[in-house]
ZAMIKE-851303 format. One record per residue (C-alpha): residue in three letters; z, x, y. Coordinates in pm, whole numbers, plus 50000, padded with zeros to 5 digits. Example, Ala and Ser with C-alpha at 12.3 -4.5 7.8 and 13.67 -1.06 7.14 Angstrom:
BEGIN
ALA507805123049550 SER507145136749894 
//
This chain:
BEGIN
MET500005000050000 ILE498745020250297 PHE498764992350557 LYS502244994150710 ALA504074974850982 TYR503135000151253 ASP500265020851115 ILE498155030050813 ARG499625058150602 GLY499475072050249 ILE499045102050022 TYR495675118150090 GLY493355117549789 GLU495455091949601 GLN496125063049836 LEU493895072150128 ASN490515089650136 GLU487255093250332 ASP485825060650198 THR488835041850333 ALA488575060350665 TYR484905050650696 LYS485695013750638 ILE488605015150884 GLY486205029051145 ARG483815000151098 ALA486604974451090 PHE488164988151408 VAL484934983751604 VAL484584947951478 TYR488154940151578 MET488634961051893 GLY485324969552061 SER482694996652087 LYS484325024652294 ILE486945042252082 VAL489075073052154 VAL489685093251837 ALA492205121651798 ARG493765140351508 ASP496675162551413 ASN496335195751232 ARG496875183850874 LEU494465199150625 SER492795165450560 SER492495154450924 ASN489055169550997 SER487465154050690 LEU489035120250765 PHE487855123051125 GLU484255128251016 ALA484385097650791 LEU486175076151050 ALA483745086351325 ARG480775078951101 GLY482165044351034 ILE482655037851406 ASN479125050051482 ASP477535030051199 GLN479164998651337 GLY477615005551678 GLY480705020951835 ASP480945052452046 VAL483555078851961 TYR485335097152243 ASP486575127352052 ILE489585144252216 GLY490125167951923 LEU493565180751823 SER496205160351998 THR499805149151991 SER500365111751989 PRO501595111152354 MET498455130352461 PHE496365105252267 TYR498105075752436 TYR497505092452773 ALA493795096252693 VAL493385060052584 SER495195046652891 ASN493175068753128 LEU489695066452975 ASP487705034253011 CYS487815025552641 ASP488524995352422 GLY491075012652200 GLY491855043452001 ILE492835058651666 ILE494775090551602 ILE494655105551253 THR498215115751171 ALA501065110050928 SER503665118851190 HIS506705135351027 ASN505575131250664 SER504925160850436 SER501545178150421 ASN500075156650142 TYR500185125450361 ASN497855113450634 GLY497155081250818 PHE495995063051129 LYS497805050251438 MET495785024551627 VAL496095012251985 ARG494404989452235 GLY492785000352560 ASP496125001452744 ALA497625022952464 MET499664993652330 PRO499944997251952 LEU498584974351685 SER501224961251447 GLY501114943051116 GLU500854908051257 ASP498964919151566 GLY495874937051438 ILE496694957651129 ASP496564927850894 GLU493124918751031 ILE491884954750995 LYS493094953650634 ARG491244920750574 LEU487994934950713 VAL488324966850507 GLU488914947350186 LYS486034923350258 ASN483724953150331 ASP480934931250467 PHE479814950450773 VAL476544945050961 SER475274963851266 GLU471864967251429 LYS472604998251637 LYS474295031851600 GLY476835047551832 ASN477335083051956 ILE480085109251966 TYR481215122752304 THR483615152052333 LYS486405148452589 ASP488905175752682 ILE492025159052817 VAL494565187052757 SER494505200653114 ASP494665165953265 TYR497645156953047 ILE499515188853135 ASP498725184653506 SER500065149053500 PHE503575164253492 GLU505375182653770 ARG506455215153608 LYS509235234653776 LYS510905268153718 HIS514415268053571 ASN516725296953494 LEU517165285253136 LYS516755300852793 VAL515045275752562 VAL514265276852189 VAL511585252552063 ASP510605245651701 THR507285227951648 ALA507185233151270 ASN503575246551265 SER502415212051374 VAL500065200351650 SER503185195751864 GLY502915233051937 LEU499525229152103 ILE500815226552462 VAL504445238152446 GLY503685272152601 GLU502125257052914 MET504475227252937 LEU507535250252925 SER506115279353122 GLY508865275453381 VAL511675286553146 ASN512475316552930 LEU510905302952610 PHE511255313352247 HIS508775292952041 MET509525290751668 TYR506815283551410 SER504175280751680 GLU501115288051464 LEU499305256251365 ASP499325253750984 GLY498745220550810 ASN500695232550507 PHE503885232750721 PRO505035264350539 ASN508445268050707 HIS509745232350681 GLU508535196450705 PRO507925184351062 ASN510755158951042 PRO513745167751264 LEU515715137451142 GLU516525157450829 GLU519215182850912 GLU517795209850684 ASN514645209950899 ILE516555220051213 LYS518865245651048 ASP516705274851165 LEU516605261251520 ARG520385258051537 GLU520765293851417 LYS518265307151674 VAL520005288951960 ILE523225307351871 GLU521475340551806 TYR519585340252136 LYS522495325452334 ALA520055298452444 ASP520915269652675 ILE519135243552461 GLY517195239252137 ILE514295214752112 SER512625202151794 PHE509425181251783 ASP508135160851492 GLY504655163951342 ASP502705144051600 GLY504905151851898 ASP506135117051979 ARG509755123751878 VAL512005151052012 PHE515535161951918 PHE518015183752103 ILE520575210552015 ASP523205221252269 GLU524135257152354 ASN526745257152076 GLY524175248351809 GLU525435212351783 ILE523035183451723 ILE523005157452003 THR522215122651876 SER519405105052056 ASP521545076052179 LEU523695100552378 ILE520535115152533 ILE519475079552624 ALA522885073652784 LEU522645105952985 ILE519155097353111 ALA520175061253188 LYS523185072853390 ASN521075096053602 ILE517875076353664 ASN519735044753769 LYS516895021753659 LYS516364994153405 ILE516325008453052 LEU515864996952693 TYR517595009552378 ASP517404999352013 ILE520104980551828 ARG521295011451636 CYS522495029251949 SER526065034952064 ASN527735009852296 VAL528045037652552 VAL524365032652644 LYS524804997352781 GLU528075007352945 VAL526495034353163 ALA523055018853230 LYS522425001153561 GLU520574973853369 SER519634973753001 ILE517874954752724 VAL518694958552354 SER515654957652122 ARG514804956451758 VAL513654989151599 GLY509964999451610 HIS507655013251875 SER505264983551883 PHE508124959251955 ILE509774982352207 LYS506614989452404 GLN505874952152428 GLU509424944452543 MET509214971852804 LYS505934957552929 ASP507244921752935 GLY510464932153110 ASP508994958653342 VAL511384984553196 PHE511105020153330 PHE512605039953039 GLY513445032752676 GLY514755051252374 GLU515375048252003 TYR518055063151781 SER515195079651588 GLY514235102851876 HIS511465082752045 TYR511695081552427 TYR509395057752611 LEU508305057052975 LYS506385033653202 GLN503275053753292 GLY500985034953528 ASP500305001953354 SER501005016653010 TYR504185022452808 TYR504355050852558 GLU506335081252446 SER507015108352702 PRO509195135552548 TYR508545159052837 PHE509985134253088 VAL513245136852894 ILE513025174752860 TYR512375179953232 THR515185155953325 LEU517575175753105 PHE516415208453262 GLU517175194753609 LEU520655183553505 MET521325216553327 GLU520955235353655 GLU524475223053734 LYS526195220553395 LYS525795231953035 LEU524235206152803 SER527465201552606 GLU529295194252931 LEU526685168653036 ILE526975150452701 ALA530795151952669 PRO531545120552881 PHE529365099452651 LYS531215108852332 LYS533525078852365 TYR532975064652019 TYR532665075651657 HIS529265066951511 SER528395069251141 GLY524655074251170 GLU522485055950915 LEU523995052850566 ASN521495041950300 PHE522255021249990 LYS519905011549706 VAL520564975249620 ARG519154948049398 ASP519314918249635 LYS519244927350004 GLN519454891950137 LEU522384881849916 ILE524434911750034 ILE523654904450400 GLU524714868150354 GLU527994878250187 ILE528824902850465 GLU527934877750737 LYS530264852350580 ARG533104877750555 TYR532764889650919 SER531724856851082 SER534504859551344 GLY532594887051527 ILE529714884051772 ILE526564881351559 ASN523144894751661 LYS520144889551431 ILE517244904551627 ASP516894931351359 GLY518914927851041 ILE522444917251134 ARG524774933851381 ILE528344921151421 ASP530524932851711 PHE534324932551742 ASP536564945252021 ASP536994980451886 TRP534144984551635 TRP530754971151526 PHE528354974751237 LEU524654969551173 ILE522844962850844 ARG519054964950828 GLY516774962950526 SER513974987550461 ASN510464972650482 THR509224993050186 GLU512194999849955 PRO515124980949797 VAL517384998150051 LEU519914985950306 ARG520835007950601 LEU524355006350743 ILE525595019051080 VAL529215016551190 GLU530695026051528 ALA534385025351621 LYS536765036351895 SER538595060651666 LYS537675082951374 GLU540325066351158 LEU538995031651230 LEU535445042951156 GLU536475057050818 ASP538505025850733 LYS535615002450816 ILE533085022750617 LYS535435021450315 GLU535824984050371 LEU532074977550384 VAL530765000950111 PRO531914979049814 PHE529544951349930 PHE526594973949845 SER527584981949486 
//
């Protein structure tokens, strides 16, 4: 099953191949229009999939605007600034090297989702009944300089270590961070990802970065994922800073309307001038930001979103540059310290037989709390809260607990865990 809630993704050669890419190209033109931006990451299969996808777009009468190797934020920038009907980037984000896939967006860089486009693309691919009387062309577009120049880059007396895991995320780091004393780890693009997978959510993948921050006495460590739309931060002591605390820090200092996902600490809404809580997932979040005219948004998973013209998409460098400005006055650990008010479990995963039955039992047991069902079920009490969400693809429930004390957190986790057995 390669057609997911937010994109198309699978193991290259087994679940996804050039024939599929060709059909997706034709289907996308039928669904979206004839002027299509196409980008790709540096996975070993990306060039071959690009050729097949582009051929499908051309055979359906569509024109390809090829921007070459690109991070997802660069791709979104290109789509929103070129006069096109939509775009596709060939990437499997943070997945290991044997995966690949396609992220698809409209002309304003708003993503397609399962119910809003992907299901129809799937239907057209499976039907495979394409007709076209003309053939399109391929035009090469270089948007790297324009993307870099869209940011105001300043000089900072900071020592910075960045790990891009041999992924396409390393394409522009040198120029984007030219204003600091930079040490760039695993900078060579290599689709085998020989040093570690490009997934900073897994602690083993940022172990080297934490060590280098200490070794070089750096002010900050920065880790990007495989397509550059997620970024994670390490303080000067080598400690991981969770993304919700970064969101809180940004919210406190920009003093504008922000959005955060339901997994985040309560400290975010407490420090934000005005905030909206959202369900998890970039397609939902970007739409909510657009509907609510929200300036900045963030997810617990390391996505940070920004209103950019009339478009809403990831802008990791906005966050990085904001941190650099704040770090001129204080160390990163000192900036984050005021937001460490609560004890947060992170996501705890449980394999279960009947997800819905367990959720119903827990809801009944904790019905005295404030219940929120925008994404799974979150129940809040005066001094703690918990969230349970089901995986879309596995028989797994994800639990998050936050409390005002470490002891209370541990007690509540022990109290909840038996429901999952």
